[in-house]
C-alpha positions in Angstrom: -0.2 -0.1 -0.2 1.4 3.5 -1.0 2.6 5.8 2.0 0.3 8.6 0.7 -2.7 6.8 0.9 -3.1 7.6 4.7 -3.4 11.3 5.2 -1.2 12.8 8.1 -0.8 15.9 10.1 3.1 16.4 10.3 3.0 20.3 11.1 6.2 20.6 9.1 8.0 18.4 11.6 12.0 18.8 11.4 11.7 22.3 9.8 12.5 24.8 12.6 10.7 28.1 12.9 11.7 31.7 14.1 12.1 32.4 17.9 11.6 35.5 19.4 15.0 36.9 21.5 13.3 36.4 24.9 11.7 33.0 24.2 15.1 31.7 22.8 17.0 33.1 26.1 14.8 31.1 28.1 15.1 28.1 26.1 18.9 28.4 27.1 17.9 28.3 30.6 16.9 24.4 29.8 19.1 21.9 30.8 21.1 20.9 28.0 20.1 17.2 27.9 16.2 18.1 27.4 16.7 21.5 25.4 16.1 19.6 22.1 13.0 18.0 23.4 11.8 21.3 25.3 12.2 23.1 21.6 10.7 20.3 19.8 7.4 20.5 21.9 7.6 24.3 21.7 7.5 24.6 18.0 4.9 21.7 17.8 2.5 23.6 20.1 3.3 26.9 17.8 2.5 25.0 14.7 -0.7 23.5 16.0 -1.9 26.9 17.0 -0.7 28.4 13.5 1.7 30.5 14.7 4.7 31.6 12.5 7.1 32.6 15.4 7.7 31.0 18.7 7.2 33.7 21.5 7.7 34.3 25.2 3.9 33.7 25.7 3.9 30.3 24.0 7.1 29.2 25.7 5.6 29.9 29.1 2.2 28.1 28.2 4.1 25.3 27.5 6.2 25.2 30.5 3.5 25.4 32.7 1.2 22.8 30.8 4.4 20.4 31.1 5.8 21.2 34.4 3.0 22.7 36.2 4.2 23.6 39.5 
């Protein structure tokens, strides 16, 4: 069966989107060994919301959802 017979929602996985400077600075505060995972989760959230850039507000939303206090 051809792989194109099943529609998928990939949200441009693997393609990075621009980050605001303050959001990028916040990402650099994440421990290096989970930074790649954090980046991918925030970028996925941005794509799901139809955002063209990662903002600090989005980083805070994802952080609060993934790591509630």
